PyMOL Python script that loads the backbone (N, CA, C, O; Angstrom):
from pymol import cmd

cmd.read_pdbstr("""\
ATOM      1  N   UNK A   1     -43.617   0.506   4.001  1.00  0.00           N
ATOM      2  CA  UNK A   1     -42.790  -0.223   4.827  1.00  0.00           C
ATOM      3  C   UNK A   1     -41.665  -1.035   4.009  1.00  0.00           C
ATOM      4  O   UNK A   1     -40.558  -1.247   4.505  1.00  0.00           O
ATOM      5  N   UNK A   2     -41.968  -1.408   2.915  1.00  0.00           N
ATOM      6  CA  UNK A   2     -41.018  -2.203   2.023  1.00  0.00           C
ATOM      7  C   UNK A   2     -39.852  -1.002   1.435  1.00  0.00           C
ATOM      8  O   UNK A   2     -38.660  -1.288   1.322  1.00  0.00           O
ATOM      9  N   UNK A   3     -40.322   0.148   1.146  1.00  0.00           N
ATOM     10  CA  UNK A   3     -39.450   1.182   0.733  1.00  0.00           C
ATOM     11  C   UNK A   3     -38.412   1.552   1.938  1.00  0.00           C
ATOM     12  O   UNK A   3     -37.242   1.855   1.707  1.00  0.00           O
ATOM     13  N   UNK A   4     -38.959   1.497   3.223  1.00  0.00           N
ATOM     14  CA  UNK A   4     -38.261   1.886   4.416  1.00  0.00           C
ATOM     15  C   UNK A   4     -37.139   0.788   4.525  1.00  0.00           C
ATOM     16  O   UNK A   4     -35.956   1.084   4.699  1.00  0.00           O
ATOM     17  N   UNK A   5     -37.593  -0.477   4.412  1.00  0.00           N
ATOM     18  CA  UNK A   5     -36.513  -1.618   4.603  1.00  0.00           C
ATOM     19  C   UNK A   5     -35.388  -1.516   3.483  1.00  0.00           C
ATOM     20  O   UNK A   5     -34.207  -1.755   3.736  1.00  0.00           O
ATOM     21  N   UNK A   6     -35.863  -1.127   2.177  1.00  0.00           N
ATOM     22  CA  UNK A   6     -34.872  -0.986   1.159  1.00  0.00           C
ATOM     23  C   UNK A   6     -33.890   0.136   1.522  1.00  0.00           C
ATOM     24  O   UNK A   6     -32.675  -0.051   1.469  1.00  0.00           O
ATOM     25  N   UNK A   7     -34.398   1.226   1.867  1.00  0.00           N
ATOM     26  CA  UNK A   7     -33.516   2.361   2.238  1.00  0.00           C
ATOM     27  C   UNK A   7     -32.634   1.970   3.319  1.00  0.00           C
ATOM     28  O   UNK A   7     -31.449   2.303   3.304  1.00  0.00           O
ATOM     29  N   UNK A   8     -33.162   1.255   4.295  1.00  0.00           N
ATOM     30  CA  UNK A   8     -32.186   0.995   5.462  1.00  0.00           C
ATOM     31  C   UNK A   8     -31.177  -0.005   5.085  1.00  0.00           C
ATOM     32  O   UNK A   8     -30.041   0.063   5.554  1.00  0.00           O
ATOM     33  N   UNK A   9     -31.543  -0.974   4.226  1.00  0.00           N
ATOM     34  CA  UNK A   9     -30.522  -2.003   3.723  1.00  0.00           C
ATOM     35  C   UNK A   9     -29.297  -1.265   2.840  1.00  0.00           C
ATOM     36  O   UNK A   9     -28.099  -1.525   2.949  1.00  0.00           O
ATOM     37  N   UNK A  10     -29.847  -0.373   2.022  1.00  0.00           N
ATOM     38  CA  UNK A  10     -28.908   0.415   1.215  1.00  0.00           C
ATOM     39  C   UNK A  10     -27.997   1.338   1.913  1.00  0.00           C
ATOM     40  O   UNK A  10     -26.883   1.583   1.450  1.00  0.00           O
ATOM     41  N   UNK A  11     -28.433   1.869   3.029  1.00  0.00           N
ATOM     42  CA  UNK A  11     -27.574   2.694   4.061  1.00  0.00           C
ATOM     43  C   UNK A  11     -26.596   1.650   4.656  1.00  0.00           C
ATOM     44  O   UNK A  11     -25.409   1.972   4.685  1.00  0.00           O
ATOM     45  N   UNK A  12     -26.935   0.514   5.103  1.00  0.00           N
ATOM     46  CA  UNK A  12     -26.134  -0.335   5.764  1.00  0.00           C
ATOM     47  C   UNK A  12     -25.030  -0.798   4.698  1.00  0.00           C
ATOM     48  O   UNK A  12     -23.833  -0.857   4.977  1.00  0.00           O
ATOM     49  N   UNK A  13     -25.518  -1.089   3.563  1.00  0.00           N
ATOM     50  CA  UNK A  13     -24.561  -1.545   2.449  1.00  0.00           C
ATOM     51  C   UNK A  13     -23.441  -0.482   2.179  1.00  0.00           C
ATOM     52  O   UNK A  13     -22.256  -0.812   2.153  1.00  0.00           O
ATOM     53  N   UNK A  14     -23.892   0.908   1.964  1.00  0.00           N
ATOM     54  CA  UNK A  14     -23.026   1.899   1.665  1.00  0.00           C
ATOM     55  C   UNK A  14     -22.122   2.248   2.701  1.00  0.00           C
ATOM     56  O   UNK A  14     -20.989   2.633   2.413  1.00  0.00           O
ATOM     57  N   UNK A  15     -22.578   2.135   4.099  1.00  0.00           N
ATOM     58  CA  UNK A  15     -21.593   2.402   5.126  1.00  0.00           C
ATOM     59  C   UNK A  15     -20.701   1.243   5.255  1.00  0.00           C
ATOM     60  O   UNK A  15     -19.551   1.523   5.591  1.00  0.00           O
ATOM     61  N   UNK A  16     -20.978  -0.010   5.061  1.00  0.00           N
ATOM     62  CA  UNK A  16     -19.955  -1.032   5.257  1.00  0.00           C
ATOM     63  C   UNK A  16     -18.965  -1.020   4.062  1.00  0.00           C
ATOM     64  O   UNK A  16     -17.831  -1.478   4.208  1.00  0.00           O
ATOM     65  N   UNK A  17     -19.361  -0.529   2.941  1.00  0.00           N
ATOM     66  CA  UNK A  17     -18.393  -0.389   1.863  1.00  0.00           C
ATOM     67  C   UNK A  17     -17.355   0.788   2.059  1.00  0.00           C
ATOM     68  O   UNK A  17     -16.186   0.740   1.676  1.00  0.00           O
ATOM     69  N   UNK A  18     -17.987   1.919   2.752  1.00  0.00           N
ATOM     70  CA  UNK A  18     -17.115   3.011   3.032  1.00  0.00           C
ATOM     71  C   UNK A  18     -16.181   2.694   4.308  1.00  0.00           C
ATOM     72  O   UNK A  18     -15.058   3.198   4.296  1.00  0.00           O
ATOM     73  N   UNK A  19     -16.494   2.037   5.215  1.00  0.00           N
ATOM     74  CA  UNK A  19     -15.578   1.601   6.264  1.00  0.00           C
ATOM     75  C   UNK A  19     -14.709   0.567   5.874  1.00  0.00           C
ATOM     76  O   UNK A  19     -13.583   0.564   6.372  1.00  0.00           O
ATOM     77  N   UNK A  20     -15.004  -0.254   5.126  1.00  0.00           N
ATOM     78  CA  UNK A  20     -13.999  -1.401   4.769  1.00  0.00           C
ATOM     79  C   UNK A  20     -12.906  -0.872   3.863  1.00  0.00           C
ATOM     80  O   UNK A  20     -11.852  -1.507   3.837  1.00  0.00           O
ATOM     81  N   UNK A  21     -13.028   0.177   3.143  1.00  0.00           N
ATOM     82  CA  UNK A  21     -11.965   0.717   2.305  1.00  0.00           C
ATOM     83  C   UNK A  21     -11.080   1.628   2.989  1.00  0.00           C
ATOM     84  O   UNK A  21     -10.169   2.172   2.364  1.00  0.00           O
ATOM     85  N   UNK A  22     -11.259   1.831   4.162  1.00  0.00           N
ATOM     86  CA  UNK A  22     -10.311   2.997   4.862  1.00  0.00           C
ATOM     87  C   UNK A  22      -9.720   2.367   6.144  1.00  0.00           C
ATOM     88  O   UNK A  22     -10.005   2.898   7.217  1.00  0.00           O
ATOM     89  N   UNK A  23      -8.947   1.313   6.123  1.00  0.00           N
ATOM     90  CA  UNK A  23      -8.303   0.688   7.283  1.00  0.00           C
ATOM     91  C   UNK A  23      -7.110   1.391   7.647  1.00  0.00           C
ATOM     92  O   UNK A  23      -6.797   1.343   8.836  1.00  0.00           O
ATOM     93  N   UNK A  24      -6.293   2.112   6.762  1.00  0.00           N
ATOM     94  CA  UNK A  24      -4.987   2.904   7.222  1.00  0.00           C
ATOM     95  C   UNK A  24      -3.870   1.943   7.332  1.00  0.00           C
ATOM     96  O   UNK A  24      -2.761   2.397   7.615  1.00  0.00           O
ATOM     97  N   UNK A  25      -4.016   0.701   7.148  1.00  0.00           N
ATOM     98  CA  UNK A  25      -2.945  -0.288   7.256  1.00  0.00           C
ATOM     99  C   UNK A  25      -2.483  -0.854   5.922  1.00  0.00           C
ATOM    100  O   UNK A  25      -3.229  -0.810   4.944  1.00  0.00           O
ATOM    101  N   UNK A  26      -1.290  -1.373   5.865  1.00  0.00           N
ATOM    102  CA  UNK A  26      -0.992  -2.054   4.673  1.00  0.00           C
ATOM    103  C   UNK A  26      -2.011  -3.233   4.382  1.00  0.00           C
ATOM    104  O   UNK A  26      -2.713  -3.704   5.277  1.00  0.00           O
ATOM    105  N   UNK A  27      -2.041  -3.636   3.199  1.00  0.00           N
ATOM    106  CA  UNK A  27      -3.134  -4.663   2.789  1.00  0.00           C
ATOM    107  C   UNK A  27      -2.408  -6.013   3.261  1.00  0.00           C
ATOM    108  O   UNK A  27      -3.063  -6.877   3.845  1.00  0.00           O
ATOM    109  N   UNK A  28      -1.243  -6.153   3.037  1.00  0.00           N
ATOM    110  CA  UNK A  28      -0.387  -7.536   3.345  1.00  0.00           C
ATOM    111  C   UNK A  28       0.871  -7.074   3.963  1.00  0.00           C
ATOM    112  O   UNK A  28       1.601  -6.220   3.460  1.00  0.00           O
ATOM    113  N   UNK A  29       1.090  -7.693   5.099  1.00  0.00           N
ATOM    114  CA  UNK A  29       2.556  -7.760   5.539  1.00  0.00           C
ATOM    115  C   UNK A  29       3.077  -9.143   5.602  1.00  0.00           C
ATOM    116  O   UNK A  29       2.487  -9.930   6.344  1.00  0.00           O
ATOM    117  N   UNK A  30       4.052  -9.526   4.958  1.00  0.00           N
ATOM    118  CA  UNK A  30       4.582 -10.843   4.909  1.00  0.00           C
ATOM    119  C   UNK A  30       6.086 -10.786   5.161  1.00  0.00           C
ATOM    120  O   UNK A  30       6.761  -9.812   4.826  1.00  0.00           O
ATOM    121  N   UNK A  31       6.606 -11.910   5.788  1.00  0.00           N
ATOM    122  CA  UNK A  31       7.992 -12.181   5.932  1.00  0.00           C
ATOM    123  C   UNK A  31       8.730 -12.399   4.553  1.00  0.00           C
ATOM    124  O   UNK A  31       8.095 -12.974   3.669  1.00  0.00           O
ATOM    125  N   UNK A  32       9.988 -11.994   4.307  1.00  0.00           N
ATOM    126  CA  UNK A  32      10.712 -12.515   3.160  1.00  0.00           C
ATOM    127  C   UNK A  32      11.015 -13.789   3.176  1.00  0.00           C
ATOM    128  O   UNK A  32      11.332 -14.282   4.258  1.00  0.00           O
ATOM    129  N   UNK A  33      10.988 -14.554   2.067  1.00  0.00           N
ATOM    130  CA  UNK A  33      11.256 -15.948   1.852  1.00  0.00           C
ATOM    131  C   UNK A  33      12.814 -16.150   1.897  1.00  0.00           C
ATOM    132  O   UNK A  33      13.297 -17.214   2.285  1.00  0.00           O
ATOM    133  N   UNK A  34      13.557 -15.124   1.498  1.00  0.00           N
ATOM    134  CA  UNK A  34      14.981 -15.483   1.351  1.00  0.00           C
ATOM    135  C   UNK A  34      15.786 -14.866   2.435  1.00  0.00           C
ATOM    136  O   UNK A  34      16.946 -15.235   2.622  1.00  0.00           O
ATOM    137  N   UNK A  35      15.238 -13.958   3.145  1.00  0.00           N
ATOM    138  CA  UNK A  35      15.873 -13.231   4.273  1.00  0.00           C
ATOM    139  C   UNK A  35      14.838 -12.862   5.382  1.00  0.00           C
ATOM    140  O   UNK A  35      14.089 -11.897   5.232  1.00  0.00           O
ATOM    141  N   UNK A  36      14.807 -13.714   6.596  1.00  0.00           N
ATOM    142  CA  UNK A  36      13.838 -13.383   7.482  1.00  0.00           C
ATOM    143  C   UNK A  36      14.019 -12.125   8.304  1.00  0.00           C
ATOM    144  O   UNK A  36      13.104 -11.774   9.050  1.00  0.00           O
ATOM    145  N   UNK A  37      15.031 -11.487   8.227  1.00  0.00           N
ATOM    146  CA  UNK A  37      15.445 -10.122   8.969  1.00  0.00           C
ATOM    147  C   UNK A  37      14.612  -9.068   8.684  1.00  0.00           C
ATOM    148  O   UNK A  37      14.531  -8.192   9.544  1.00  0.00           O
ATOM    149  N   UNK A  38      13.881  -8.935   7.525  1.00  0.00           N
ATOM    150  CA  UNK A  38      13.140  -7.792   7.119  1.00  0.00           C
ATOM    151  C   UNK A  38      11.777  -8.360   6.610  1.00  0.00           C
ATOM    152  O   UNK A  38      11.638  -9.504   6.178  1.00  0.00           O
ATOM    153  N   UNK A  39      10.688  -7.331   6.724  1.00  0.00           N
ATOM    154  CA  UNK A  39       9.426  -7.659   6.154  1.00  0.00           C
ATOM    155  C   UNK A  39       9.271  -6.624   5.007  1.00  0.00           C
ATOM    156  O   UNK A  39       9.889  -5.566   4.886  1.00  0.00           O
ATOM    157  N   UNK A  40       8.255  -7.179   4.136  1.00  0.00           N
ATOM    158  CA  UNK A  40       7.837  -6.350   3.060  1.00  0.00           C
ATOM    159  C   UNK A  40       6.438  -6.087   3.236  1.00  0.00           C
ATOM    160  O   UNK A  40       5.655  -7.002   3.491  1.00  0.00           O
ATOM    161  N   UNK A  41       6.037  -4.767   3.104  1.00  0.00           N
ATOM    162  CA  UNK A  41       4.633  -4.377   3.088  1.00  0.00           C
ATOM    163  C   UNK A  41       3.925  -4.213   1.756  1.00  0.00           C
ATOM    164  O   UNK A  41       4.474  -3.448   0.963  1.00  0.00           O
ATOM    165  N   UNK A  42       2.923  -4.737   1.417  1.00  0.00           N
ATOM    166  CA  UNK A  42       2.202  -4.503   0.246  1.00  0.00           C
ATOM    167  C   UNK A  42       1.312  -3.480   0.471  1.00  0.00           C
ATOM    168  O   UNK A  42       0.362  -3.713   1.219  1.00  0.00           O
ATOM    169  N   UNK A  43       1.459  -2.137  -0.146  1.00  0.00           N
ATOM    170  CA  UNK A  43       0.834  -0.951   0.190  1.00  0.00           C
ATOM    171  C   UNK A  43      -0.508  -0.835  -0.468  1.00  0.00           C
ATOM    172  O   UNK A  43      -1.532  -0.693   0.200  1.00  0.00           O
ATOM    173  N   UNK A  44      -0.503  -0.898  -1.828  1.00  0.00           N
ATOM    174  CA  UNK A  44      -1.653  -0.661  -2.624  1.00  0.00           C
ATOM    175  C   UNK A  44      -1.442  -1.179  -4.133  1.00  0.00           C
ATOM    176  O   UNK A  44      -0.334  -1.550  -4.520  1.00  0.00           O
ATOM    177  N   UNK A  45      -2.443  -1.178  -4.858  1.00  0.00           N
ATOM    178  CA  UNK A  45      -2.270  -1.342  -6.307  1.00  0.00           C
ATOM    179  C   UNK A  45      -3.112  -0.208  -7.038  1.00  0.00           C
ATOM    180  O   UNK A  45      -4.175   0.254  -6.623  1.00  0.00           O
ATOM    181  N   UNK A  46      -2.456   0.149  -8.178  1.00  0.00           N
ATOM    182  CA  UNK A  46      -3.024   1.252  -8.893  1.00  0.00           C
ATOM    183  C   UNK A  46      -2.640   0.782 -10.382  1.00  0.00           C
ATOM    184  O   UNK A  46      -1.517   0.411 -10.722  1.00  0.00           O
ATOM    185  N   UNK A  47      -3.725   0.861 -11.174  1.00  0.00           N
ATOM    186  CA  UNK A  47      -3.702   0.577 -12.624  1.00  0.00           C
ATOM    187  C   UNK A  47      -2.775  -0.552 -12.860  1.00  0.00           C
ATOM    188  O   UNK A  47      -1.869  -0.567 -13.693  1.00  0.00           O
ATOM    189  N   UNK A  48      -3.154  -1.665 -11.891  1.00  0.00           N
ATOM    190  CA  UNK A  48      -2.487  -2.994 -12.134  1.00  0.00           C
ATOM    191  C   UNK A  48      -1.022  -3.113 -11.846  1.00  0.00           C
ATOM    192  O   UNK A  48      -0.281  -4.037 -12.181  1.00  0.00           O
ATOM    193  N   UNK A  49      -0.694  -1.931 -11.107  1.00  0.00           N
ATOM    194  CA  UNK A  49       0.754  -1.888 -10.608  1.00  0.00           C
ATOM    195  C   UNK A  49       0.806  -2.024  -9.071  1.00  0.00           C
ATOM    196  O   UNK A  49       0.303  -1.101  -8.430  1.00  0.00           O
ATOM    197  N   UNK A  50       1.315  -2.991  -8.447  1.00  0.00           N
ATOM    198  CA  UNK A  50       1.358  -3.240  -7.116  1.00  0.00           C
ATOM    199  C   UNK A  50       2.603  -2.480  -6.440  1.00  0.00           C
ATOM    200  O   UNK A  50       3.669  -2.520  -7.055  1.00  0.00           O
ATOM    201  N   UNK A  51       2.544  -1.798  -5.228  1.00  0.00           N
ATOM    202  CA  UNK A  51       3.558  -0.938  -4.703  1.00  0.00           C
ATOM    203  C   UNK A  51       3.820  -1.630  -3.299  1.00  0.00           C
ATOM    204  O   UNK A  51       2.917  -1.932  -2.519  1.00  0.00           O
ATOM    205  N   UNK A  52       5.170  -1.840  -3.080  1.00  0.00           N
ATOM    206  CA  UNK A  52       5.491  -2.421  -1.770  1.00  0.00           C
ATOM    207  C   UNK A  52       6.580  -1.571  -1.179  1.00  0.00           C
ATOM    208  O   UNK A  52       7.095  -0.646  -1.807  1.00  0.00           O
ATOM    209  N   UNK A  53       6.930  -1.918   0.086  1.00  0.00           N
ATOM    210  CA  UNK A  53       7.877  -1.133   0.620  1.00  0.00           C
ATOM    211  C   UNK A  53       8.533  -2.010   1.892  1.00  0.00           C
ATOM    212  O   UNK A  53       7.882  -2.802   2.574  1.00  0.00           O
ATOM    213  N   UNK A  54       9.857  -1.726   2.057  1.00  0.00           N
ATOM    214  CA  UNK A  54      10.599  -2.469   3.153  1.00  0.00           C
ATOM    215  C   UNK A  54      11.574  -1.341   3.890  1.00  0.00           C
ATOM    216  O   UNK A  54      11.906  -0.318   3.291  1.00  0.00           O
ATOM    217  N   UNK A  55      11.944  -1.591   5.072  1.00  0.00           N
ATOM    218  CA  UNK A  55      12.773  -0.665   5.805  1.00  0.00           C
ATOM    219  C   UNK A  55      14.307  -1.418   5.719  1.00  0.00           C
ATOM    220  O   UNK A  55      14.620  -2.561   6.050  1.00  0.00           O
ATOM    221  N   UNK A  56      15.009  -0.487   5.229  1.00  0.00           N
ATOM    222  CA  UNK A  56      16.588  -0.836   5.104  1.00  0.00           C
ATOM    223  C   UNK A  56      17.274   0.163   6.037  1.00  0.00           C
ATOM    224  O   UNK A  56      17.347   1.363   5.773  1.00  0.00           O
ATOM    225  N   UNK A  57      17.789  -0.418   7.184  1.00  0.00           N
ATOM    226  CA  UNK A  57      18.406   0.321   8.265  1.00  0.00           C
ATOM    227  C   UNK A  57      17.418   1.490   8.720  1.00  0.00           C
ATOM    228  O   UNK A  57      16.379   1.201   9.313  1.00  0.00           O
ATOM    229  N   UNK A  58      17.741   2.762   8.445  1.00  0.00           N
ATOM    230  CA  UNK A  58      16.734   3.807   8.873  1.00  0.00           C
ATOM    231  C   UNK A  58      15.998   4.474   7.739  1.00  0.00           C
ATOM    232  O   UNK A  58      15.585   5.630   7.836  1.00  0.00           O
ATOM    233  N   UNK A  59      15.839   3.732   6.664  1.00  0.00           N
ATOM    234  CA  UNK A  59      14.978   4.308   5.539  1.00  0.00           C
ATOM    235  C   UNK A  59      14.187   3.321   5.071  1.00  0.00           C
ATOM    236  O   UNK A  59      14.487   2.130   5.151  1.00  0.00           O
ATOM    237  N   UNK A  60      12.944   3.847   4.466  1.00  0.00           N
ATOM    238  CA  UNK A  60      12.005   3.119   3.725  1.00  0.00           C
ATOM    239  C   UNK A  60      12.449   2.902   2.243  1.00  0.00           C
ATOM    240  O   UNK A  60      12.907   3.877   1.647  1.00  0.00           O
ATOM    241  N   UNK A  61      12.357   1.791   1.650  1.00  0.00           N
ATOM    242  CA  UNK A  61      12.606   1.692   0.280  1.00  0.00           C
ATOM    243  C   UNK A  61      11.130   1.247  -0.259  1.00  0.00           C
ATOM    244  O   UNK A  61      10.475   0.339   0.252  1.00  0.00           O
ATOM    245  N   UNK A  62      10.751   1.966  -1.279  1.00  0.00           N
ATOM    246  CA  UNK A  62       9.358   1.725  -2.096  1.00  0.00           C
ATOM    247  C   UNK A  62       9.769   1.079  -3.317  1.00  0.00           C
ATOM    248  O   UNK A  62      10.802   1.448  -3.875  1.00  0.00           O
ATOM    249  N   UNK A  63       8.984   0.055  -3.832  1.00  0.00           N
ATOM    250  CA  UNK A  63       9.233  -0.517  -5.027  1.00  0.00           C
ATOM    251  C   UNK A  63       8.035  -1.029  -5.635  1.00  0.00           C
ATOM    252  O   UNK A  63       7.072  -1.234  -4.896  1.00  0.00           O
ATOM    253  N   UNK A  64       7.933  -1.295  -7.000  1.00  0.00           N
ATOM    254  CA  UNK A  64       6.796  -1.753  -7.615  1.00  0.00           C
ATOM    255  C   UNK A  64       7.244  -2.898  -8.580  1.00  0.00           C
ATOM    256  O   UNK A  64       8.436  -3.025  -8.857  1.00  0.00           O
ATOM    257  N   UNK A  65       6.329  -3.697  -9.072  1.00  0.00           N
ATOM    258  CA  UNK A  65       6.660  -4.750  -9.805  1.00  0.00           C
ATOM    259  C   UNK A  65       6.319  -4.653 -11.330  1.00  0.00           C
ATOM    260  O   UNK A  65       6.345  -5.608 -12.107  1.00  0.00           O
ATOM    261  N   UNK A  66       5.994  -3.349 -11.648  1.00  0.00           N
ATOM    262  CA  UNK A  66       5.703  -3.139 -13.007  1.00  0.00           C
ATOM    263  C   UNK A  66       6.446  -2.159 -13.844  1.00  0.00           C
ATOM    264  O   UNK A  66       6.568  -2.293 -15.062  1.00  0.00           O
ATOM    265  N   UNK A  67       6.983  -1.078 -13.095  1.00  0.00           N
ATOM    266  CA  UNK A  67       7.682  -0.012 -13.983  1.00  0.00           C
ATOM    267  C   UNK A  67       9.357  -0.119 -13.853  1.00  0.00           C
ATOM    268  O   UNK A  67      10.145   0.370 -14.662  1.00  0.00           O
ATOM    269  N   UNK A  68       9.680  -0.806 -12.755  1.00  0.00           N
ATOM    270  CA  UNK A  68      11.215  -0.910 -12.553  1.00  0.00           C
ATOM    271  C   UNK A  68      11.772   0.372 -11.783  1.00  0.00           C
ATOM    272  O   UNK A  68      12.996   0.398 -11.656  1.00  0.00           O
ATOM    273  N   UNK A  69      11.088   1.381 -11.282  1.00  0.00           N
ATOM    274  CA  UNK A  69      11.487   2.442 -10.541  1.00  0.00           C
ATOM    275  C   UNK A  69      11.699   1.962  -9.050  1.00  0.00           C
ATOM    276  O   UNK A  69      10.953   1.162  -8.485  1.00  0.00           O
ATOM    277  N   UNK A  70      12.697   2.492  -8.543  1.00  0.00           N
ATOM    278  CA  UNK A  70      12.945   2.281  -6.944  1.00  0.00           C
ATOM    279  C   UNK A  70      13.127   3.530  -6.217  1.00  0.00           C
ATOM    280  O   UNK A  70      14.104   4.216  -6.518  1.00  0.00           O
ATOM    281  N   UNK A  71      12.358   3.915  -5.332  1.00  0.00           N
ATOM    282  CA  UNK A  71      12.619   5.303  -4.645  1.00  0.00           C
ATOM    283  C   UNK A  71      13.006   4.950  -3.178  1.00  0.00           C
ATOM    284  O   UNK A  71      12.352   4.176  -2.479  1.00  0.00           O
ATOM    285  N   UNK A  72      14.020   5.532  -2.825  1.00  0.00           N
ATOM    286  CA  UNK A  72      14.439   5.414  -1.348  1.00  0.00           C
ATOM    287  C   UNK A  72      14.302   6.673  -0.614  1.00  0.00           C
ATOM    288  O   UNK A  72      14.722   7.680  -1.185  1.00  0.00           O
ATOM    289  N   UNK A  73      13.788   6.793   0.554  1.00  0.00           N
ATOM    290  CA  UNK A  73      13.566   7.935   1.388  1.00  0.00           C
ATOM    291  C   UNK A  73      14.400   7.833   2.685  1.00  0.00           C
ATOM    292  O   UNK A  73      14.190   6.896   3.456  1.00  0.00           O
ATOM    293  N   UNK A  74      15.394   8.821   2.966  1.00  0.00           N
ATOM    294  CA  UNK A  74      16.037   8.714   4.038  1.00  0.00           C
ATOM    295  C   UNK A  74      15.219   9.259   5.334  1.00  0.00           C
ATOM    296  O   UNK A  74      14.632  10.338   5.260  1.00  0.00           O
ATOM    297  N   UNK A  75      15.196   8.513   6.474  1.00  0.00           N
ATOM    298  CA  UNK A  75      14.472   8.976   7.650  1.00  0.00           C
ATOM    299  C   UNK A  75      12.960   9.124   7.481  1.00  0.00           C
ATOM    300  O   UNK A  75      12.155   8.281   7.876  1.00  0.00           O
ATOM    301  N   UNK A  76      12.639  10.276   6.856  1.00  0.00           N
ATOM    302  CA  UNK A  76      11.176  10.440   6.824  1.00  0.00           C
ATOM    303  C   UNK A  76      10.808  11.118   5.398  1.00  0.00           C
ATOM    304  O   UNK A  76      11.685  11.605   4.684  1.00  0.00           O
ATOM    305  N   UNK A  77       9.531  11.109   5.068  1.00  0.00           N
ATOM    306  CA  UNK A  77       9.275  11.712   3.932  1.00  0.00           C
ATOM    307  C   UNK A  77       9.377  13.184   3.805  1.00  0.00           C
ATOM    308  O   UNK A  77       9.273  13.752   2.718  1.00  0.00           O
ATOM    309  N   UNK A  78       9.607  13.875   5.071  1.00  0.00           N
ATOM    310  CA  UNK A  78       9.767  15.271   5.177  1.00  0.00           C
ATOM    311  C   UNK A  78      11.193  15.639   4.740  1.00  0.00           C
ATOM    312  O   UNK A  78      11.384  16.820   4.451  1.00  0.00           O
ATOM    313  N   UNK A  79      12.196  14.794   4.658  1.00  0.00           N
ATOM    314  CA  UNK A  79      13.438  15.061   4.432  1.00  0.00           C
ATOM    315  C   UNK A  79      13.695  15.095   2.853  1.00  0.00           C
ATOM    316  O   UNK A  79      13.028  14.366   2.119  1.00  0.00           O
ATOM    317  N   UNK A  80      14.628  15.914   2.367  1.00  0.00           N
ATOM    318  CA  UNK A  80      14.755  16.171   0.962  1.00  0.00           C
ATOM    319  C   UNK A  80      15.383  15.161   0.137  1.00  0.00           C
ATOM    320  O   UNK A  80      15.342  15.289  -1.087  1.00  0.00           O
ATOM    321  N   UNK A  81      15.986  14.123   0.699  1.00  0.00           N
ATOM    322  CA  UNK A  81      16.919  13.196  -0.134  1.00  0.00           C
ATOM    323  C   UNK A  81      15.941  12.138  -0.653  1.00  0.00           C
ATOM    324  O   UNK A  81      15.219  11.438   0.058  1.00  0.00           O
ATOM    325  N   UNK A  82      16.013  12.115  -1.983  1.00  0.00           N
ATOM    326  CA  UNK A  82      15.190  11.043  -2.703  1.00  0.00           C
ATOM    327  C   UNK A  82      16.153  10.516  -3.835  1.00  0.00           C
ATOM    328  O   UNK A  82      16.837  11.205  -4.592  1.00  0.00           O
ATOM    329  N   UNK A  83      16.059   9.203  -3.785  1.00  0.00           N
ATOM    330  CA  UNK A  83      16.892   8.476  -5.241  1.00  0.00           C
ATOM    331  C   UNK A  83      15.921   7.770  -5.757  1.00  0.00           C
ATOM    332  O   UNK A  83      15.064   7.199  -5.082  1.00  0.00           O
ATOM    333  N   UNK A  84      16.002   7.759  -7.258  1.00  0.00           N
ATOM    334  CA  UNK A  84      15.112   7.032  -7.972  1.00  0.00           C
ATOM    335  C   UNK A  84      16.039   6.348  -8.994  1.00  0.00           C
ATOM    336  O   UNK A  84      16.828   7.028  -9.650  1.00  0.00           O
ATOM    337  N   UNK A  85      15.959   5.077  -9.132  1.00  0.00           N
ATOM    338  CA  UNK A  85      16.623   4.203  -9.996  1.00  0.00           C
ATOM    339  C   UNK A  85      15.673   3.665 -11.209  1.00  0.00           C
ATOM    340  O   UNK A  85      14.663   3.017 -10.934  1.00  0.00           O
ATOM    341  N   UNK A  86      15.979   3.914 -12.375  1.00  0.00           N
ATOM    342  CA  UNK A  86      15.051   3.620 -13.545  1.00  0.00           C
ATOM    343  C   UNK A  86      15.815   2.459 -14.217  1.00  0.00           C
ATOM    344  O   UNK A  86      17.000   2.639 -14.497  1.00  0.00           O
ATOM    345  N   UNK A  87      15.236   1.315 -14.488  1.00  0.00           N
ATOM    346  CA  UNK A  87      15.686   0.275 -15.303  1.00  0.00           C
ATOM    347  C   UNK A  87      15.374   0.603 -16.762  1.00  0.00           C
ATOM    348  O   UNK A  87      14.248   0.928 -17.136  1.00  0.00           O
ATOM    349  N   UNK A  88      16.361   0.508 -17.507  1.00  0.00           N
ATOM    350  CA  UNK A  88      16.230   0.811 -18.952  1.00  0.00           C
ATOM    351  C   UNK A  88      15.955  -0.508 -19.698  1.00  0.00           C
ATOM    352  O   UNK A  88      16.637  -1.496 -19.426  1.00  0.00           O
ATOM    353  N   UNK A  89      15.130  -0.555 -20.489  1.00  0.00           N
ATOM    354  CA  UNK A  89      14.763  -1.882 -21.286  1.00  0.00           C
ATOM    355  C   UNK A  89      15.423  -1.799 -22.583  1.00  0.00           C
ATOM    356  O   UNK A  89      15.297  -2.712 -23.399  1.00  0.00           O
TER     357      UNK A  89
END
""", "prot")
cmd.dss("prot")
cmd.show_as("cartoon", "prot")
cmd.util.cbc("prot")
cmd.orient("prot")
């Protein structure tokens, strides 16, 4: 009986961890402090580098706070136009 209860609790724990990690939405959406006409979406963090995006007219602009690279996609990610700006230190 105790083993059955432990297995049940373990399954509940594993399922809750799996479903909590896959929401499909940006983690945080906040309004800009200096310009209220656009919003910045915090998408994810990888190796301590946070990735954000905002929409400028008809394109999404993706940026991070660690490498200085900025990539802008026009319309959709299926279109071929990609611009990358690299900051040189």
